[in-house]
N, C-alpha and C positions, 0 to 999 in steps of 0.2 A: 603369624610367624613369617620370617623372611623367606622368600622363595629363592632357592639356590640359583645363582647366576649361571646361565648356560650361554652357549654360543648361538642360540636361536635369534631370529630377527627381532622378536618382541621382548627380549630380555630387559631392555631398557624401560619397558612399560610395566612388566610384572614385578620387577625387583622393588623392594622397599625395606626400610629398617624395621626390625622387631623392637618396638618401643619398650616392651616388657623386659626383654633381655638387656637393652640399653640402659634402662633405669636401674636394673640390678648392678650393672657394671659401674654406673655412676656412684651408687651407694657404696660399693666396695672401694672405689678410688677415694671417696670421701673419708671412709674409715682409715684407709692406708695413709692418707695425708695427715690425719690426726695422730695415728699410731707412730708414724715415722717422723712426726713434727716437721713436715716439709714446709719450707719457707717460700711458698708460691705467692708472688705478688703480681697482679694484673693491673697495668696502667692503660686506661682507656678514657682519658678526660673528655673526649668529644663524642663518646658513645658510638664510635665507628663499628664496634663489633655487632651492635644491634642492627645497624643499617647494612653492613657488608654481606655479600653472598659467597665470595671466593676468598680464601685466606691462604697466604703463602708464608711459610715459616722456614727459618734456617734449621740445619740438622747437625747436631754435635754429639748427641747421645741417643741410644736406642729408645729409652723410655720417653723421650720427647714426643714420640709418635702418639702417646696417650694423653699428654698434658693439654694440648690445644682443645681437643674435644671436650674434656672435662671442664676446662675454664670457660669455654663458650657456653656450655650447658648451664654452668653456675651463674654466668653473667646474664643470660637472656632466655634460658630454657629451651634453646634450639637444639635439635638433633643434627649431627654432623656426619658426612661421608668423608672418607679419606682414601687416597690411593695407596695401596700396599703392594709389595713385590709378590709376584706369582709364587715364589718359593714357600711363602708362609702358608699358602692354601694347599700345598702338596704334602705337608707333614702328616696330617691325618684328617679324616672327615669331620671329627668333632671340633677341632680347632677351626677348620674351614667354615663350618656352620656358624660358629661363634663369631668369627670375624665378619662374615656377611651380615649377621644379625645386628652387629654393632656399627655397621656403616663402612667397613673396609671393602674396597673394590680392587680386584687384581689389576696391576698396571698394564697388562697386555690384553685386557678384555676387548673384543672386536668392536663393541658399541660403547666404549668407555665414555666418550664425550656426550653422546645422546643420553646415556644413563645418568651421568652427573647433572646435565642440564635439566633432566626431568626431576631429579631430586630438588634442585633449586626452585623449580616452579611449584613443588609441593611445600616449600617453606623450609627445606633443609639448608644447611650450609655445607660448603665443600672445603676441605683442607688439602693443600698440595705442598710438597716439599720440593721446590724447583731445583735444588742442588742434586736431586736424584740419589742421594746417599749421604753417609756421615762424612762431614768435612772435619776430620780430627785435628788437622793442623791449622784450621781457621784461615788458611791462605786462599784468599779470593781475589787478590789483585796481582796481575802479572807485572813483568818488568816495564811494560808500556803504560801501566796504570789502568788497564782494562780488566773487567770482571771475567774471571774464568776459574775453574776448579780442576783438580786432578781426577782423572777417570781411572778406576781400577781396571776396567775392561780394556781400554786402548793403551793404558800406561802412559798417557800424555794429558795435557791440559785441554779442556773443552769449555764451550759456553754452557750456561745454565739452560735448563729446559724451558720451552715456551708454552707448555701445556696449559697453564692457568690462563694465559692470554688467549690462546686458541679457543678454549672453552668459553671464555667471556665474550669474545667477538662473535662466535657462532650463536650463542644464546641471545646476544643483542639483535642479530639479524632475525632470528625466529620471533623475538618479541615484536620487531617491526612488522613482520608478516601477520602476526595476530592482530595488532592494532590496525593494520591496513584492511584486513578482512572485516573488522568491526566497523570501520569507517565506510566500507562498501556494502554493509548490511549482509555479509555472507555468513549467516547464522549456522548453516549446515557445516561449513568448515570449522567454525568456532566450537560447535558441539563435538565434532570429531576430535579436535585438538584438546578440548576439555577433558576427554577420556584419557589422554596420554599421562598426565600427572594424577589423574583420579580426583580432580577437584569437585567440590559439591555443586558449583554452578559456574556459568560463564563469567559472571561479574567478578568472581574471585580470580579467575584466569586473567581477566583484563587488568585487575588491580595489580597482580604480580608482574604483568608485562609493562605497566606504567612505571614500575620501580626501575631506576637506573641500575645497570649491572656494575657493581663495585668490586674491585679487587683490593683487599686490605693487606698490605705487607706488615709482618709482625716479626719481632726478634726475641729470642730466648737467650738470656745471658746468665751464666753461672758464676758465682763468686763466693769463696775462693776455689781454686782448682787444687785438689790435694792428690798426691801420688803415692803416699805411704801405704803399705799393706794394712788391711783391717781384718777384723774377726771373721766376717763373711767370706772374704777371699781365702783365709787360712782354712776355714771349714770346707769350702767347696774343693779346694786343691787336695785336701786330705781324702775326701770322698772320691774325687775324680782326678787323680794325678795325671800329669802329662798333657795338660791343656796346651793348645797351640799358643804361640806368642800373641796372636791377634786377640783370642778370647781371654787370655790372662790379662792383657792390657785393658780391655773393656771391662772386665770384672773389677779390677782395682779402681779404675777411674770412676766408673758409674756407680759402684757401691759406695764410694766416698761421697759422690754427689748426693746420694740418697740418704746416707746415714751420718754424715759428718757436718751438720750445721751449715748447710750451703744455701745461699740466697739464689732463688731462681726468679729473675725479673723478666716479665713478658710485657713488651710494649707494642702497642698498635700504632702504626704510622698513618698519616692521612690517607684515605682511600683514593684509588685511581678509578676514575669514571671512564669506561672504555668507549662509550659512544662519542666522546669528545675527539677521538682520533680521526673520524671520518671527515674527508673533505667534501665540499659541495657536489663536485662531479661524481665522487664515489657514491654519495647518497642517491644521486639520480640513477646510477647504474643499479644499485641495490633495489631501488623502488621499481625498476623495470622488471626484475625477476621475482619480486615478492609474490605475484599471483601464481607463479609456477611451483612454489614450495608446497609439497604434499604432506610431508611429515617432518619431524624433528631431525632425524639422521641426515636428511638431504643437505642441510647447510654445512655439514662437516665433510662432505664428499665432493665438493665442487672442483677439486684439483684435477680429477679425472673425468669431469663432465664433458660431453661432446659440445655443450653450449659454450661459445666463445666468451660471452659476457660472464658466465659463471666462473670460467677458468681465470679470467682477468680479475674478477672480484676475489677469487681464492688467492691470487698472487698478491693483491693488496692486503688481504688478511694476513698472509705470511709476513709481509713487510711490517705491518702494524704490530703483529704479535711480537716481533723482535724488539721493536721500539718500546712497547709496553713492558716486555720482559726486562729490558734495561732499566726502565723506570722503577718497577717494583723491586728489582734486586738492589738497586741503589738505595731506595727507601728502606728496605729490609735491613741492610747492613748498617745504615746510618742510625737505625733505631736501637743500636747497642747501648747497654747501660754501662757507662764508663766508671771504672773503679781504680783504686790506687795501684793495683798490680799492672793494669794497662799502662799507666803513666811510668811506673818504674821500669817496665820492660822496654817501652819506647825510648826512655832516657838512656838505658844501657846500649841499645842498638844504635842510637845516635852517636854515642861516644865511640863505638866501634867503627862507624862510618867515618868519623874524624881521625881514625888511626890511634885513638887513645886506648891503652890497655888497662887503665885503672881510673878511679874517681875518688876524690876525697869524701869521706863519709859525711862530714858536715855540709859540704857542697851538694851532695846527693840528696840529703833530706831537705835542705833549704830549697833546692830546685824543685823538688816534688811539691813542697808547700806553695811556692810561687806559681807553679803550673796549675794547681788547684784554684788559686785565687784568680788566675787569668781565665780559666775555663768557666768559672762561676758567672762571669760577665756575658757569656755567650748563651742566648736564650734557646738556640736551636739544638743544643746538646742535652743529653739525658745523663745526669750524674747520679751515681749510686748514692744512697742516703748517707754513707760514710764520708762522702765528699761534700755533703750539704750541711751536715751537723758538725759544727766546730769542735764539739766535745770529742769527736772521733779523729779529726785530722790535725788539730792543734798540737797534739803530742809529737808530731813529726819533728818539730823544732827542738824538742827535748830528748829525741832519740828513744821514745817510748811507745811508738805506734805498734799495736799488736798486729795489724794487718801487714805492715811492712816487715815486721819480724817474721811472720809466717812465710811471706814471699822469700825473704833472704835465707831463712833456714832451709826451705825447700831447694833453692838454687845452690846453696852450699853443699847440701847432702848429696847432690848428683854431679858435683864438680863443674858447675857453671861459673861460679864466682868464689873468691876466697878473700876473707878479711885479713889484711896485712898492714900493720903499722898505721892505723887510722885511715886506711883506704879500702876500697873494694876492688880487688884484682879480678879482671875479666879473663877467664880461662879459654883455651882454644875450642873447647867443646861447644861454646856458644855459636860458633860459625860453621859447625859441621852440619851436613845434610843427613836427615833421618827419614826412614820409611814412614808412610802414613800411619802404620799401626804401632809405631814405637815413639813417635815424636812427643806425645802427651806425657810419657814417662821420662823420656830422655831430655827433653828441652821444653818445659812448659813456659819458659820465658818467651820463646819464639811464638808459642801459641797465643799468649797474651798480646804480644806486639802485632801479630797478624790480625787479631780480632778488631783492632782499632785502626788498622792501616787505611781502610776506606775513609776515615775521618782525617783529612789532611790538617785540619785546624788543631787536632790533638798533637800531632808531631810538631807543627810549627810553634805552637805555644809552649810546648815542652822544651824545645830548642832555645826559644827566647828566655825561658825561665832559667835555664842553665847559664846562659850568658849574663843574666841579670844578677846572679848570686854574687858576682865580684864587684858590682857597681852600685847596688841598691843602698840608699842611705837609711840610717836607723829611723829617721822620721817617717820615711815611706813604709818601713816595716811596722812601725807603731800604728800608722793609719790602717794598714791591712789587719792588724790585730783588733783595732777598734771595729772595723767592718765585721770581724768575726763575732764580736759581742752583739752587734745588731742582728746578725744572722742567727746567732744562738737564741736570742729572744724570739725571732720570727719562727724558727724551727720548733722551739718548745711550745710556743703559742698555738701553732697549727697542730702539733702532736697531741697536746693535752686539752685543747679547748672543747673537744667532744668527749672527753673521758668521763666526766661527771655531769651528764645531762641534767639530772635533777638539781644538783647543787648549782651548776652554772646558770640555770634558769632563774634561780633565786638571787644570784649575784647581780647587783645593779650594773648598768653600763660603766665601764672603767675608762679612765684616761689611759692612753697607750703606755705600756710599761717598758719601753726601750730605754737603754742608757743614752746619755747625752755627753757631748764634748764641746766645750766653749773656749774660744780664744786660742785654738791650737796653732802652733807655729814651730818651725825648726829651731832648736837651741833656745827654748824659752828659759828665762832665768828662774822662774818659780811657778809651781803648779800645785793644785790641790785635788786630792781624791776624796769624793763625797760618797758616804756609804749610808744607805737608808736602813730602816728598821724592819722588824718582822712584820709580814703581811703587806708591806708597803711597796712602793715603786720608786725609781729614781726621781720622778717628777716632784715628789715632796721636798727634795733637796734643791730643786732648780732655782727657786727665788734667791736662796743664798748663793748658789753658783753664779747666777747672773750678776749679782752685786760684786762678787769677787772677780768675775771676768772684766767688769767695768774698771776694776782697780788694777788690771794688768796681769792677773793670774790666768794661767791655763787651767781649766776646770774639767774634770771628768767625773760624771755621776754614774757610777757602776751599778749594774743590776745583779742582785744576789740570785743564784740559781733557785728556781722554784717560784719566783715572784713575777708578777706582771703577766701571768698566763692563766693558771687555773689552780684552785686549792688542791686538786688531784696531783698536780705537778709538785707542789710544795710537800705533799705527803710522802713523796718518794725521795726527798733530799735530806742529806746529812749536814751537820754544821761544818764538816770539813769541806764540803762542796761550796758552802757560802764563803769560807775563808779562801778557797781557790779562786773564787770570783774576785775577791779583793786583791789577791796577789797578781792576778792577770791585769787588773786595773793599774796597779803599781808599776808593773812591767811596761805597760803602754806609756805611762808618763815618764818612766826612767829613760826611755829612748828619745825623749824630746825636751828634757828639763835638766837643770843643774841642781835643783833642790825641790823636795816634795814634802807637802804636809798632808795629813789625812784627818778628815773630820767625819766622825761616825755618830749616828743617833741610835740610842737604845741598844738593840741587838747589834746594829752597826758600830756602836761605841765599843762593844766587847771585841768585835772583829778588828777595829782600829787598834785596840790594845794588843791583840794577838800579833798583828803585823809589826807593831812597834817593838814587841818582845823579840821578834826575829832580828831586830837591829840592822835593817838593810842600809846600805851605804848612803843613799841619797835622802833618806827620811830625816827631815829636819825638825818637825814639830807634829804633835798629836793633839786633837781635840776630841774628848769623849763627852757627848751630850746625853745625860740621863743613862749612864751605862747600867745595863740590866743584870746586876748581880743578885739583888734581893727584890722580892715581889710582895705587893700588898695582899693579894688574894691567897688565902690558905689552900685553895683548890689546887694550886700548882704542886703541892706536895703529893697529890694523888696521881699525878701524870705518869710517873714510872710504872705504877701498877696498871693503869689503863692501857699504857703502851704495850706492856707485855701481854695483857689480855687480848689486845688487838692482833698482835703478832701470832698468838696461838690460834685465834679464830680464823685469821686470814690463811694460815697454813692448812686449816681444815676445810675452808670454803673460800669463795672469791673475795669476800669482804670481811672486815673486822666487826667487832661487837659495837663499838661506837667510835668511829674514826674521826669525826668532826664535831666541834662545838661551835655554837653561834657566837659571834663577837659583835658587840655594840661599839662600832668603831667611831672615832672622832672624824675620820675621813672616809666615808663609804665610797666616795668617788675614786679613791686611790687604793684603799686597803681591801683585802678579802674580808667578807663578812662571815666566812666559815674558817675556823682554825683547825688544821689537822692536829690530832693528838700527838702524832709523830713529831710535828714541828715544835710543840711545847717541850716534848722530851729532849729534842736536840738542843733547844735553848737552855734547858737545865744543864745538859752536858757541857755546852759551851761556857756557861757561867762558872762551873766548877773548874774547867780547864784554864779559863782566863784568870781566875783567882790564884791558881798555882803559879802563873807566869808573870804576875804584876811586878815582881822584883826585878825582872829582866828588862823592864821599860826604863830607858835612860835618857831619851830625848826630852826636850821641854814639853810639858803637857798642861793643857787647860781642861778642867772638868767643870761642866755646867749641869745644874740640877734644879728642877722646879720644887719649891718647898711643899706644895700640896699635890704632887704628882699622884694621880689615881691608880697608876699601874706599877711603877717602880718605886720601891721604898727609898726615901731620901738618904738612908744610911748607906746605900750603894755608893754614892758619890764620895762620902766620907771614907769609906773603906778603900776605894781606889786611891784617893789622895794619900792616905796613910801608908799604903803598902807598895806603891810604885817606887821603883828604884831611882827615879829622876830627882836631881837636886833642884831643877827649875820646874816647879809645879805650882799651879794656881787652882783654887776651888772657888767657884762663884755660884751663890745660891740666887735663883731667880724667883721672884714672887709670882706664882702662877698655879692655877688649879687644873691646868692642862698637862697631858703627857707630852704631846708633840710641841715643845717650845721652839723647835728649830723652824717649823713651818709657820707658826703663828707669830713668831718673833716678839714675845712679850719682854719687857725690860731690856729692849735693844740687844737681844741675843746676837743678831747678825753683826752689829757694830762691835760687840765684845770679841767675837771670833775674829773679825777682820783686824782689830787692834792687836790682838795676840799674834796673829800670823804675820802682820807687818813688822812687828817687833823682832821676831826671830827669823823670819824668812829673809828680810832685808839685810839684817846683820850677817846672816849666814852667807848670802850672796856676795856681800861686800868682802867678807873674809876670803871666800873662794877666789 
């Protein structure tokens, strides 16, 4: 059991965490995380949490004081001590005993630093919140650009606490004393010091002292911030009416953070090694007093020592503590996870600084998109996954971003902005000052802007993006959209590559599945969109694309969602998502071309027909190669039944009854060897939908079909030919026993396609 912390001289030695109680608390937190579906994500790519001893976190919500301990324990199994306000220990003895048992230490304990240093030597980790309280407004930069925060006590701004740095520097000096004693063979002193942390032997003490003392700055970012009342708030106010403004605000904000699908991103910044601060002459001074250190508390009391050397070292400690404090506060704030609300808030306040009272809606969303693209190029920033996955942020340009809508609806509901005649009008409340306990409810836009204020590059790039909305050419926008297609493949590949470990191990190494763009140039006369088939990747269309590019075409080989990554990715996709991929490809080419043709193979042929049925303005010609309307295998008829069975069993458990079937592919180097039943079901749905829309296809069309195709029934091509609404249509039968006639090019398929495209694309260009 943990010994209750007293004011006696040896309290720093006798106190320790009660690991039994701590483990129970961890299990409870683990249960609460699952029950509340908390979205906690810890980012520690360099394993700094394992190596660090002292951790500094920002403080925005009360329950944040529990999160770091839990995450560190989950990450590396280490127990943590944390500094807590004395008031918590005065509520009642039961709570006080629990806090002490789980590592909480009163902030005013007389031997606070020796106690924490002892815990570090025992292998514990220490958590400190250097802001000294909740910074609800996130305002940490003053008008001069220096770090400071508002103090409730003095009612003015102050510097952050240096406690973490003081602890680290004192511990480093004690470690030097231990190593000095070992080098001098002073084993009696070592045995005495070994008893302080209660270590099993001197070697373990020496091992701990050889470890550099590291301070790890870390940032907790919440997204999104919701301010609307919830069920918990209503229930508590019914039971306990008349809550103060402060507690009501905290109840609304923090219950929403816990209960309303909020991401909590925790990022560890590179650690700060405190022994690097000592200069050579300071090291000599410290070395001179090392033999005089009798126990651990000594090194934290040199400010009042009669020894001149010790007082001078204490002065240098104080100076270095301030410098280290500045370093870890800067690193902590710059580890924020940037999200769309940050950019929107920054953009709004930039407009206000310019004296603008409104912004055009289209310019606003376009500026946000351009700001995202600019920030993606900066490696040192941490972007929220919604700013890395194009599926999330591409909708900005169409005015359909759910994250932006949530931000705007919140701002509108509390009279910060108002939509008027295609613009967002900025209301006076945006510039008002609010108390620390009301600003999260009254002006969350300011809170978002304050949170990224330490990142000057966010403001700078957002300002540049707003200016660029008026001047950026369509071709540049098209290239940004193509970059999104590359990023989409990278994101999906990373996300799903580990989703099906058993299946992915059986998949042979693949050619990269990213899309390709050939011969791109502004104001191209003619371009071609290439669409691959089910299970394949854009690379199967590249030989044709390179031939067309040599002939002067701009060629885009688009990737259908779910392809080129993992069969598990494809299992989650619908045919509508495949069609959206095609439409995005068309939109890219439409920004740089006068006329567009589309060439689709198999499933891609059906998608090409779907796009043609939409009758977009610039689509001049369509080529459908072995369009998959009818299939040779009778097993395809059982797919709907298997799909429904899988849906039922997945609802009851984590996996379906039989979600994949093995495919003997003609191209195992490019195609999945496992077919999701869901994908076959979506293909059937696409076939039916395409058959219904054939009459809407009016552009010139070429249909190619292998006469002995082992997958698609040759009647498919005849059916397309007979039912399309186009008057300019050609059906060509190729003698081949292969399904993929576009890759193998039997019977001069490539030449046939090029002849057809030249015929209609050139005449179309001439006419225009």
